C-alpha positions as CSV (number, residue, x, y, z in Angstrom):
1,M,18.6,2.1,-38.0
2,A,18.9,4.1,-41.1
3,N,21.5,6.9,-41.4
4,N,20.7,10.5,-40.5
5,N,20.7,11.7,-44.1
6,T,17.8,9.3,-44.9
7,I,16.0,10.4,-41.8
8,Q,16.6,14.1,-42.5
9,R,15.2,13.6,-46.1
10,R,12.1,11.9,-44.8
11,T,11.6,14.6,-42.2
12,Q,11.8,17.3,-44.9
13,E,9.3,15.4,-47.0
14,A,6.9,15.3,-44.1
15,A,7.4,19.0,-43.5
16,A,6.7,19.8,-47.1
17,A,3.5,17.8,-47.0
18,R,2.4,19.8,-44.0
19,T,3.2,23.1,-45.8
20,Q,1.1,22.0,-48.8
21,E,-1.8,21.2,-46.6
22,G,-1.6,24.7,-45.1
23,K,-2.4,23.6,-41.6
24,Q,-0.8,22.2,-38.5
25,P,-1.4,18.4,-38.2
26,T,-2.5,16.7,-35.0
27,I,0.1,14.7,-33.2
28,Q,-1.4,11.5,-34.5
29,Q,-1.4,12.8,-38.1
30,Y,2.2,14.0,-37.7
31,I,3.4,10.6,-36.4
32,K,1.6,8.9,-39.4
33,Q,3.4,11.3,-41.8
34,M,6.7,10.7,-40.0
35,A,6.3,6.9,-39.9
36,P,9.2,6.1,-42.3
37,A,11.6,8.4,-40.4
38,I,10.4,7.0,-37.0
39,K,11.0,3.4,-38.2
40,A,14.4,4.3,-39.4
41,A,15.4,6.0,-36.1
42,L,14.0,3.5,-33.6
43,P,16.4,1.1,-31.8
44,A,16.3,-2.5,-32.7
45,V,14.5,-3.4,-29.5
46,M,11.6,-1.1,-30.2
47,T,9.2,-2.0,-33.0
48,P,7.1,0.8,-34.7
49,E,4.0,-0.9,-33.4
50,R,5.2,-0.8,-29.8
51,F,6.3,2.8,-30.2
52,T,2.8,3.7,-31.4
53,R,1.2,1.9,-28.4
54,I,3.4,3.8,-26.0
55,T,2.7,7.1,-27.8
56,L,-1.1,6.6,-27.6
57,S,-0.8,5.6,-23.9
58,A,1.2,8.8,-23.1
59,L,-1.4,11.0,-24.9
60,S,-4.2,9.3,-22.9
61,T,-2.4,9.7,-19.6
62,N,-1.9,13.4,-20.1
63,P,-4.4,14.9,-22.6
64,K,-2.6,18.3,-22.5
65,L,0.2,16.7,-24.5
66,Q,-2.2,17.0,-27.5
67,S,-1.6,20.7,-27.4
68,C,2.2,20.4,-27.7
69,T,3.9,21.1,-31.0
70,P,4.1,17.7,-32.9
71,P,7.9,18.0,-33.5
72,S,8.7,18.5,-29.8
73,F,6.4,15.7,-28.8
74,L,7.9,13.3,-31.3
75,G,11.4,14.4,-30.2
76,A,10.6,13.6,-26.6
77,M,9.1,10.2,-27.5
78,M,12.1,9.3,-29.7
79,T,14.5,10.3,-26.9
80,A,12.7,8.0,-24.5
81,A,12.7,5.2,-27.1
82,Q,16.4,5.4,-27.7
83,L,17.1,5.5,-24.0
84,G,14.9,2.4,-23.5
85,V,12.6,4.0,-21.0
86,E,8.8,4.2,-21.2
87,P,7.3,7.6,-20.4
88,N,4.1,8.3,-18.4
89,T,3.6,4.8,-17.0
90,P,3.5,3.5,-13.5
91,L,7.1,2.4,-13.9
92,G,8.1,6.0,-13.2
93,Q,11.0,5.8,-15.6
94,A,10.4,9.0,-17.6
95,Y,7.8,11.7,-18.2
96,L,6.6,13.9,-21.1
97,I,5.8,17.3,-19.7
98,P,4.0,20.1,-21.7
99,Y,5.4,23.6,-21.1
100,W,4.3,26.9,-22.5
101,S,7.0,28.5,-24.7
102,R,6.7,32.2,-25.1
103,K,9.2,32.1,-27.9
104,V,7.2,29.6,-29.9
105,G,3.8,30.8,-28.8
106,A,2.7,27.2,-28.1
107,N,3.1,24.3,-25.7
108,E,6.3,22.3,-26.2
109,C,7.0,18.8,-24.9
110,Q,9.9,18.3,-22.5
111,F,11.5,14.9,-21.8
112,Q,12.2,14.3,-18.1
113,L,13.8,11.3,-16.5
114,G,12.2,9.9,-13.4
115,Y,14.4,8.9,-10.5
116,K,13.5,5.2,-11.3
117,G,14.7,5.7,-14.9
118,L,17.9,7.2,-13.6
119,I,18.5,4.1,-11.4
120,D,17.7,1.8,-14.3
121,L,20.2,3.5,-16.6
122,A,22.8,3.4,-13.9
123,Y,22.4,-0.3,-13.4
124,R,22.7,-0.9,-17.1
125,S,25.9,1.2,-17.3
126,G,28.5,0.0,-14.9
127,D,29.7,-2.3,-12.1
128,V,27.1,-1.1,-9.6
129,S,25.4,-3.6,-7.4
130,T,23.2,-1.3,-5.3
131,I,21.7,2.1,-5.9
132,M,19.3,3.7,-3.5
133,A,17.7,7.0,-2.5
134,Q,15.7,7.7,0.7
135,V,14.0,10.5,2.4
136,V,14.8,11.1,6.1
137,Y,12.1,12.4,8.4
138,E,12.6,14.3,11.6
139,N,11.7,11.5,14.0
140,D,13.9,8.9,12.2
141,E,17.3,7.9,13.7
142,F,19.8,9.3,11.2
143,S,23.5,10.1,11.3
144,Y,26.3,10.5,8.8
145,S,29.9,11.7,8.6
146,F,32.5,12.1,5.9
147,G,36.3,11.9,6.1
148,L,38.7,8.9,6.2
149,E,36.1,6.7,7.9
150,P,32.7,7.8,6.5
151,T,29.5,6.5,8.1
152,L,25.8,6.6,7.1
153,K,23.1,5.2,9.4
154,H,19.3,5.5,8.9
155,V,16.7,3.8,11.0
156,P,13.2,5.0,10.0
157,A,10.7,5.7,12.8
158,M,7.9,3.0,13.0
159,K,5.2,5.7,13.1
160,D,4.7,9.5,13.3
161,R,7.9,10.1,11.3
162,G,7.3,13.9,11.1
163,Q,8.4,16.3,8.3
164,A,11.0,15.5,5.7
165,V,14.4,16.9,6.7
166,Y,17.1,15.2,4.6
167,V,17.4,13.2,1.4
168,Y,20.3,10.9,0.7
169,A,21.5,8.6,-2.1
170,M,24.1,5.9,-2.1
171,F,25.7,3.3,-4.4
172,K,27.8,0.2,-3.9
173,T,30.0,-1.3,-6.5
174,K,30.5,-5.0,-7.2
175,D,34.0,-4.9,-5.8
176,G,32.9,-3.3,-2.5
177,G,33.4,0.4,-3.2
178,Y,30.7,2.8,-2.3
179,G,29.7,6.4,-2.1
180,Y,26.9,8.5,-0.7
181,E,25.5,12.1,-0.8
182,V,23.3,13.9,1.7
183,M,21.2,17.0,1.1
184,S,18.9,18.9,3.5
185,I,15.4,19.6,2.2
186,D,16.4,23.3,2.1
187,D,19.5,22.5,0.1
188,V,17.4,20.5,-2.4
189,R,14.8,23.3,-2.7
190,N,17.5,26.0,-3.3
191,H,19.2,23.8,-5.8
192,A,16.0,23.3,-7.7
193,K,15.2,27.0,-7.8
194,K,18.7,27.7,-9.2
195,F,19.0,25.0,-11.8
196,S,15.5,23.6,-12.7
197,Q,13.6,25.7,-15.2
198,S,10.5,23.7,-14.3
199,Y,10.6,24.2,-10.5
200,G,7.4,26.3,-10.4
201,S,5.1,23.6,-11.7
202,G,4.9,19.9,-12.6
203,P,6.6,17.2,-10.6
204,W,8.5,19.6,-8.3
205,Q,5.2,20.9,-7.0
206,T,3.1,17.6,-7.2
207,N,5.8,15.2,-5.9
208,F,8.6,17.1,-4.4
209,E,10.2,14.2,-2.5
210,E,10.6,12.0,-5.6
211,M,12.2,14.9,-7.5
212,A,14.5,15.4,-4.4
213,K,15.6,11.8,-4.7
214,K,16.4,12.3,-8.3
215,T,18.5,15.4,-7.5
216,V,20.7,13.7,-4.9
217,L,21.0,10.6,-7.1
218,K,22.4,12.7,-9.9
219,R,24.9,14.1,-7.5
220,V,26.2,10.9,-6.0
221,L,26.3,9.0,-9.4
222,K,29.0,11.5,-10.6
223,Y,31.4,9.5,-8.4
224,A,30.2,6.0,-9.5
225,P,32.2,3.9,-12.0
226,L,29.7,4.4,-14.8
227,K,30.3,4.5,-18.5
228,S,30.2,7.6,-20.6
229,E,27.0,6.4,-22.2
230,F,25.3,7.0,-18.9
231,L,26.5,10.5,-18.7
232,R,25.2,11.1,-22.3
233,A,21.8,9.7,-21.3
234,V,21.5,11.9,-18.2
235,A,22.4,15.0,-20.4
236,Q,19.1,14.5,-22.2
237,D,17.1,15.1,-19.0
238,E,14.7,18.1,-19.1
239,M,15.4,19.0,-22.8
240,V,13.1,19.9,-25.6
241,K,14.1,18.6,-29.0
242,N,12.3,19.3,-32.3
243,E,14.0,16.8,-34.7
244,V,14.2,13.0,-35.2
245,S,17.6,11.3,-35.5
246,A,19.1,7.8,-35.5
247,D,21.1,9.2,-32.6
248,M,19.1,11.6,-30.5
249,Y,22.2,12.6,-28.6
250,E,23.3,14.5,-31.7
251,V,20.1,16.6,-31.9
252,Q,20.6,19.9,-30.3
253,G,18.0,20.6,-27.6
254,T,16.8,23.6,-25.6
255,Y,15.6,24.0,-22.0
256,P,12.2,25.5,-21.4
257,E,12.1,29.1,-20.0
258,A,11.7,29.2,-16.3
259,D,7.9,28.9,-15.6
260,Y,8.2,30.6,-12.2
261,D,9.3,33.9,-10.6
262,V,10.8,34.2,-7.1
263,D,8.9,36.4,-4.6
264,P,11.5,39.0,-3.4
265,E,10.0,39.1,0.1
266,T,9.5,35.4,0.8
267,G,12.0,33.8,-1.5
268,E,9.3,31.3,-2.6
269,A,8.6,30.3,-6.2
270,V,5.4,31.8,-7.6
271,P,3.8,31.0,-11.1
272,A,5.2,33.2,-13.8
273,E,2.9,35.3,-16.0
274,K,2.7,33.5,-19.4
275,E,2.3,36.2,-22.0
276,G,0.5,35.1,-25.1
277,E,-0.9,31.9,-23.7
278,P,-4.5,31.4,-24.9
279,E,-7.1,31.9,-22.2
280,G,-8.3,28.5,-20.9
281,E,-5.1,26.7,-22.1
282,K,-2.8,27.6,-19.1
283,L,-1.3,24.5,-17.5
284,E,-2.2,24.1,-13.9
285,E,0.4,22.7,-11.5
286,G,0.4,18.9,-11.8
287,D,-2.5,18.7,-14.2
288,G,-2.7,15.4,-16.1
289,Q,0.6,14.2,-14.6
290,Q,1.2,10.9,-12.8
291,K,3.1,10.9,-9.5
292,L,6.7,9.6,-9.6
293,G,5.9,6.8,-7.3
294,G,8.5,5.9,-4.7
């Protein structure tokens, strides 16, 4: 990969070309203009041709990505490429999510890790032999305890499992160490309302259980013997970035504004009013997104 000074120069040249043309390019045009910078920033395992194929596939999977600002879309794509995860595919590793930005007055593209991408990164990172997350339903046999002799037992019901009540995640290391975390569904929901800017729409509303698995996985993996590279990778989750770099970790990102309000009477999340969003361009919950298959 080329150094960041070269990439920055090529990025500035592309920006100057856009200014001279006097109009905002489409995402495809922007990627073509940025081709030299993209090639310089891609990891060795990712060719420009493969990057282009993945990009076109992501755009076809969710057409509303076309309405995102090109720099934020490319920033999300490059983050995925450098992490070695493919977005918006049946693999469920990562997702590109369009969010309306009142500050920018346009849709921006957010990078989100899927729970399967989180597991993949963890396996690559350390001496972990097993990582797993499961949903517990009310008719399952389930018990757990902490302390000096911790126990965790889950026997799924063969039928009529009922409503989801808990989510747990566990890891086991190659030398026999282990750890686990358990959260109730209410705990997961309250955590998401407090910490996730995108709780009001997208995967949290279209596939709550898979996002719940991701939440509890992130908690338990804090105690796993994983390398610092894994922690840096997880820190990219749910960010919007508007630059391209040979090291996307160095690019400062932002988190989307919360796209929901909380009803003071019920405590439930309700869609926020999106001031300035063009009529007919509002994002419906889950529109154009794939499920984060379990």
